[in-house]
C-alpha positions in Angstrom: 0.0 0.0 0.0 1.3 3.4 -1.0 1.7 6.1 1.7 2.2 9.3 -0.2 0.6 12.6 0.8 -0.3 15.3 -1.8 -1.3 18.9 -1.6 -3.2 20.7 -4.3 -2.8 24.5 -4.5 -5.1 27.2 -5.8 -2.9 27.2 -9.0 -3.6 23.5 -9.6 -0.2 22.3 -8.6 -0.2 18.8 -7.0 2.8 18.8 -4.6 4.1 15.7 -2.8 4.3 16.4 0.9 6.1 14.6 3.7 4.2 11.6 5.1 4.5 10.4 8.6 6.1 7.0 9.1 3.5 4.4 9.8 5.3 2.8 12.8 5.2 6.2 14.5 1.4 6.3 14.3 0.5 2.9 15.5 -1.8 3.1 18.6 -4.0 0.8 20.6 -7.7 1.6 20.4 -7.5 4.8 18.3 -11.3 5.1 18.0 -13.1 7.3 15.5 -14.4 9.6 18.3 -10.8 10.2 19.4 -9.8 11.1 15.9 -12.6 13.6 15.6 -11.7 15.1 19.0 -8.1 15.4 17.9 -9.0 17.3 14.7 -11.4 19.7 16.5 -8.9 20.4 19.2 -6.3 21.2 16.5 -8.6 23.6 14.7 -9.6 25.3 17.9 -6.1 26.7 18.0 -6.9 28.8 14.9 -8.3 32.2 15.6 -9.5 32.8 12.0 -11.4 30.0 10.4 -10.1 31.0 6.9 -6.6 30.0 8.1 -7.5 26.5 9.2 -5.9 25.1 6.0 -2.5 26.1 7.4 -2.9 23.0 9.6 -3.3 20.6 6.7 0.0 18.8 7.4 -1.2 18.0 11.0 -4.6 17.0 9.7 -3.2 14.7 7.1 -1.1 13.0 9.8 -4.2 12.5 11.9 -6.1 11.0 8.9 -3.2 8.6 8.3 -3.2 7.7 11.9 -6.8 6.8 11.7 -6.3 4.8 8.5 -3.5 2.7 10.1 -5.4 2.0 13.3 -9.0 1.7 12.3 -10.2 -1.3 10.4 -13.8 -0.1 11.1 -13.3 2.9 8.9 -12.6 0.7 5.8 -15.9 -1.2 6.3 -18.1 1.9 6.4 -19.2 2.4 2.8 -22.1 1.7 0.5 -22.2 0.1 -2.9 -22.5 2.6 -5.7 -26.0 3.7 -6.4 -27.5 2.1 -9.6 -28.7 5.3 -11.1 -25.8 7.7 -10.3 -22.9 5.4 -9.7 -22.1 7.3 -6.5 -23.0 6.7 -2.8 -22.2 8.7 0.2 -22.1 7.4 3.8 -22.0 10.2 6.4 -19.9 9.0 9.3 -20.8 11.8 11.7 -23.4 14.5 11.6 -24.4 17.0 14.3 -26.0 20.4 14.2 -23.3 23.1 14.2 -20.5 20.5 13.9 -17.7 22.3 12.0 -16.6 19.3 9.9 -18.0 17.1 7.1 -16.9 13.5 7.5 -18.0 10.8 5.1 -17.0 7.8 2.9 -17.8 8.1 -0.8 -18.0 5.3 -3.3 -17.6 5.8 -7.1 -18.4 3.1 -9.6 -15.7 2.5 -12.3 -15.9 5.2 -15.0 -17.9 7.7 -13.0 -16.6 11.3 -13.4 -17.4 14.2 -11.1 -18.2 17.7 -12.2 -15.3 20.2 -12.2 -15.6 21.8 -8.7 -14.0 23.3 -5.7 -15.0 22.7 -2.1 -15.3 26.1 -0.6 -13.1 25.0 2.3 -10.0 22.9 2.9 -10.3 19.1 2.4 -8.4 15.9 2.9 -9.3 12.7 1.0 -7.8 9.3 1.6 -8.2 6.5 -0.9 -9.3 3.3 0.9 -9.9 1.1 -2.1 -9.3 1.4 -5.9 -7.8 4.4 -7.7 -9.1 7.7 -8.9 -7.7 10.2 -11.4 -7.8 13.9 -10.3 -7.6 16.5 -13.1 -6.5 19.9 -11.7 -7.7 23.3 -13.0 -7.0 26.9 -12.2 -8.7 30.2 -12.8 -7.6 32.2 -15.8 -7.0 35.9 -15.2 -9.6 37.2 -17.7 -11.6 40.3 -16.6 -14.3 39.5 -19.1 -14.7 35.9 -17.8 -13.9 35.8 -14.1 -14.9 32.1 -13.9 -12.8 31.0 -16.9 -10.6 28.0 -16.0 -7.9 25.9 -17.7 -6.5 22.4 -17.0 -3.2 22.2 -15.3 -2.4 18.6 -14.8 -3.6 15.3 -13.4 -2.6 12.7 -10.8 -3.8 9.1 -10.2 -4.2 8.5 -6.5 -4.3 4.9 -5.2 -5.2 3.1 -2.0 -3.1 4.3 0.9 -2.5 7.7 -0.5 -3.9 11.0 0.9 -4.6 14.1 -1.2 -5.5 17.4 0.3 -6.8 20.7 -1.0 -6.6 24.4 -0.1 -10.0 26.1 -0.3 -9.4 27.6 -3.8 -8.3 24.3 -5.4 -10.3 23.2 -8.4 -10.4 19.6 -9.6 -12.4 16.8 -11.3 -12.4 13.2 -10.2 -12.7 10.0 -12.2 -12.9 6.4 -10.9 -10.4 4.4 -12.9 -9.7 0.7 -13.0 -12.2 -2.2 -12.7 -13.3 -1.9 -9.1 -15.3 0.8 -7.2 -13.3 3.5 -5.6 -13.9 4.1 -1.8 -12.6 7.3 -0.3 -12.6 8.9 3.2 -13.4 12.6 3.0 -12.8 15.2 5.7 -13.7 18.9 5.0 -13.8 22.0 7.1 -16.9 24.2 7.5 -18.1 24.5 3.9 -19.1 28.0 2.8 -21.9 27.3 0.3 -21.5 30.6 -1.4 -17.8 29.7 -2.1 -18.4 26.2 -3.5 -18.8 26.1 -7.3 -19.3 23.8 -10.2 -17.4 25.1 -13.3 -18.2 24.8 -17.0 -15.0 25.4 -19.0 -17.0 25.7 -22.3 -19.3 28.5 -21.2 -16.8 30.0 -18.6 -19.7 29.9 -16.0 -19.8 28.7 -12.4 -22.8 27.8 -10.3 -23.1 26.9 -6.7 -22.5 23.2 -6.1 
């Protein structure tokens, strides 16, 4: 299993980042509730919510710690829905809770819209492989939502990819088996989350 960590910037660059050594993260009884507490305690140190993404290295380490120590996490997914090819299993939900935590399943061949998340995000591949295509905004006063492709990366089981709030990407499930991924996002600002159309240079809330 690969153990690489990646960071996607607002300019669409996918940078390899240092990954914690597995043997330094092995724990007895690292339960899911403890992971959530560790993440929230970490983010509580940030005075300004918009600066939470500065803690992505520490958050990626906590996600990898959970992956190494929690067999339970890898069992919490749904089969892809027949009509859409996508299923989402919410792992924790509470009114006012500042995180989105879920497992997502893509059937082979399913492609997401081009989108951003309106917040920071960390995605760990639990099963299969997915291709990320990265985009960036073009500095065009006439078309403020004009974007262009920058590059792509295939992320496989054991790898973690993270995003700054302005990162734009598209995801495709590649290979012959469904892709199962663990998703952790900050407090999403709906007005800042968009789906992009590169043909029309338009963006709508997503």
